[in-house]
N, C-alpha and C positions, 0 to 999 in steps of 0.2 A: 357259079355259085346267084341266085338272082338276086333279083334286087329284094325280094319279098322276105325269103331266109337272113338274108342280111339284120334287115327291119327287126325282126325278129329276135335273132343271138341280142346286139343291141341292147332290145326293151329284156330280156332275160336278165341281162348283166346288169342292168340299172336297177330293178326291181333289186337283186341277189344284196346289191350295195348298199341299199337304203334298211336291206333289215338289219343289215350288219353294223350300223351304226345305228340302231337302235337302244343296241347294248348300254351302249354307253351313252354317258349324258354329263356336264358340267354344271358344277356350281362356284362357288365364291363367298373363300374364310376372311374376306377383309382382306389380304394378302393378297396372293394368288389364286389361282383358277386350277381346281383340281377333275379331274376324269374318272369318271367310276362308274360300274357295271350298273348297268338297269336292269334286273332282272324280269323281263315280262311271263304276267300267269301262263304257270305251262297248261298246253289243251289238253283235253280230256283222250287219253287214246284209247280206244280198245284192246287188250292184248288176250291174249292165248296160250299156259302155259306149257313150257317147253319142259320133256324132262334135264335131269342138271346132270352135266355131260363131264368125267373126270378130267383135273386137270393134266396135262401132260406132267411130267417132272421138270425142274432149274437145272438146265445143261451146263453146267460148271468151266468142264474140260469138256475139251472137244470129244469126241468117242477114239475109239482107240485107235481103229482103222486109219483118224484122221494124221497119226502119227508115225505111220509106216514112213512118209518120206524123211523122217530124224534118224539120225545113224546117230545116237548114241557114243560108241563107244571111238566114233571119227572127231569128237567134241577138240580134242587137244591133237588133230593132224599133222598143226601143221609145228608141235611141239609144247611140252612143258612150258610156261616160265620158270618154275621153282616155287621156293629155291634151291637150290643148288648148293648139298654139304660135300666141300673139298675135305679130308680126312687126308693128314699125311701123316707117312712116319717114318722112323727112323731107328736106328741103333740108340739110338738115347733117347728119343720121345717119342711122344705121339700124341695130335691134334687135330682140332679141326676151324678151317676157316671162313671168314666173313667177307663172302664178295661186297658186298656194300658202303661196309667200312673199313677194308684192306688192313681191318686186324684179324688174327686171331679169335676165335669165339674162345675154345682151353688148349693149353697144352699142358703136357700131362710126364710124368717123371718117374721113376724108380731107381732111391740109390738104397747101398748100403754101407758098412763103416769099410769094406774092401773095395769098394770102387771109387771113391774119394779119395783114396789114400793111392793111388797109382796111377800118379802124377807121368805118363805117357804120354803126353802128349804137352805142346805147345802156342797158348792164345797167339804168340806174334805170326804164328804159321798160316791162321787161320782169317778172312776177308769176308767182310760185309758181302750178297749177296741175293740177287732175286730171287725163285722159287718160280724155276719156270715152266713146275706144273700145275700151275695156276696161270690160267688165260691173260694173255696181254692186259686184252679189255676192264680186267678186274684186280687185276697185281697192281700190289705197294712196287714203286719203285724207288731208286737209291735217289734218285734227283729230288724223290718229294719228300727226306730229310734235308734235304743239302738247304744251308742257311733256313734253317724255321727254328730253330734256337729249341730246338726239344732233340733229346739222345735217340739214339735206337736203342731203346729199353729191352734186353733177352728177356723172355716168360720161362723156360729153362737157362740157367745159367750155365756160359761156358768153363765154368769151375769145376758146376756138377756129373763135366763129362771128358775129365782130363784123363780118363783111362783109355781115349783111342784118340787121334788121329782125326777120324774120316766122324768120331763118333764129336767131337768139339768144333767139327768146319760145315756140322747140319746142323747147328747150334747158332748159325750164324746167318742163317737165312730168315730172309724179313719178315718170313711167313710164323717167325717166333716172334717177333719183333713188335712194340708198340708206340710212338711216340712219350717218352719220358722225360719228367722235371728231370734234368741233371744233375744243378747245386742244390744240395738237400734231400734230396731222393736217390734218383737213379744210383748216383755214384755216393750217396751215406747212407741216408738209414734201411733205402732198397738192399742196400747191399749187403748192411751186417745183416740184412733177415733172412737171407740167402744163404748165410753165415754160421745163424742160428738153425737153420733147416739140416744142414749142410752136420754141424757138432751134434743133434737128434742121432746118429749116424751111433754115436758113441752108447748110446743108452739102447738104441732099441735094435734090433737086425734086418729091419726090412720100414723105410720112410717111402714113402707113394706121397708127392704133391702135386697136384693140378690147380696151373694159374692161368688169370686171365682180367680182362680188364671189364669194367664195367661201366654201361653215362646213365645217372644218377642224376633224379630233380631237387632244382633245390628251389627254398621260399621264396617270391619273392616280395616287393614291396607293398607291393599288391594285395597281397594273401595267397596266392596262388602260386601250387610248386611249377615250374619246367625245367627240361632238362635242354641243356645248352652245353655246347662243346666245340671247341675250333676245328678245324679239317682245312690240313699242312699239305701243299704241293700248288704244283701249277700244271696243268690245270687242278684246285683243290682234292683231292680224293683219297687222304686219309686221315680217319676221324683222329681227335682225340681227346685218350676216357677222360673222364671225370673220377675215375678211382680203381682200384684195381684189386682182386680177391686171389688168395691162396689157402685152399683147403690139403691138411697135411694130415694121414695115417702114417700112425706110427704104432708098429707091432711088434714083438718078440714072439716067432714066429714053430720055433720047433720046443714048445714046451708043454708041459702036458699042467702045469699050475691051472686052474677052471678061471683065477684072477685076471695071471698074466698070458690069456688066450684073449682077453677084448682089446682093443685094438681104444687107441689114444687117438683122439680127432680134436682138431685145431680147423677154424674155419675165422678170418682173419678179410679185414676190408681195411684197406689205405689209400689215402686221398692224393690224389696225383701231385703231389706239390710238395714245397720242401716242409720236413717234420725237423724237428727238434729232435737232438740225440737223445738229451734227456727222458723221452714221452716214452713212458712201460710200452711191448709191443702188444700189453697183454688191455691194454686203451682202446686198440681196433680189432679187441674177439668179441665177434657175433654169434648167434646161433646159424649153424647152418643151412635154416631151413628159407633163414632173410636172402642166405647168396641165392640159393635158390630160384627166388622170386625174384631177386630184379636180374638175375641171370637169364630165366626160363632154363634152366641148364639142372638136371639131378647129377647128386656126387655118389650116393651112398644107396643106392640104392637095394644093391645085394650085401648090405649088411646090416644084421637084424637090431634096432637100437639097443634092445636086451647088451648087447656084444659091444657098446659104448660106452669110452667112455671119459671124460674132458682130458684132454692136452696141458693148459695149462691149470689144474689139479693136481697131477704131473711131473711138473717140471714149474720152476720161475717163468714164463712167459719175459724174456727178455734180451734186447738186439744185443747190451755189451758183452762180447767172449767170456771176456773175464771174468763179467756175473754170473756169467752162463755155465763154464765149464766150475767154478767152485759150488754149483746148485748139483754139477751130475758128482762132483764127489759124495755131498749129502744130500740124496734125493730123498723129498716128500715119501712117510711112509703113509 
């Protein structure tokens, strides 16, 4: 490049820099110096009108041809994350397992006066066992309950499956268990609640029960509601429910009586804690819709509202066996 051309470029650069500096000037407000734009008078430039050109539409998304490289059917090429619903079914029960909490979502059973009156199985012949149908990584383990301070609490009680040794054995799988407080609950109040359900077969030909855990929020000192529960095992795997629910459907199926065609429905939520034996079971009765909302489950989608009647208006909801049997002899009208 010639020396003359280099000098010309330098002069042009200096001229541009000087003209740019004219756009700003400084002033002082007494405390600090500020810089503002000093706009010079606009030059008068003659223009020629041009025809208005229509603007191109704003393209927010790329043209469809740009999406050809995306395979929407292949989004889950390497597998779906889930959630996986592990359903388990046996002679005595039907349920669904929650891999996250290592507890069942729910366990359902059907009992009759005939089924509970046939003592063909012995509890001593059954043993707690892991459900090998559940992948090992998500399975509740026997060792999880060891020295935990909690009972392996049946959701479908073994006594409801005494009509077959195999049926009773199935109730001892950990997919039918949740950690339950032993003293004052699993061994006492909850056990009597299970007896209450069995005794319903003395009045109703068919009794269906759905049982499961809940993890309910509790209001704290700061006024906020929080869900908090213990987790047992090493490593900690199995969640300890805060509450348990039972949904009961009791009915007489072989009748033409219009009123008797209705189904007695009871929904109960009990805390996983010691409960005074004198506390009426009716104190734990709730609307079935509340249990559905808390659990995310639906229990009576196939039962029309007009066919439902309240169980605790039909019988006295009491866990005292003696009082309940008296009620059966003198049912409410």
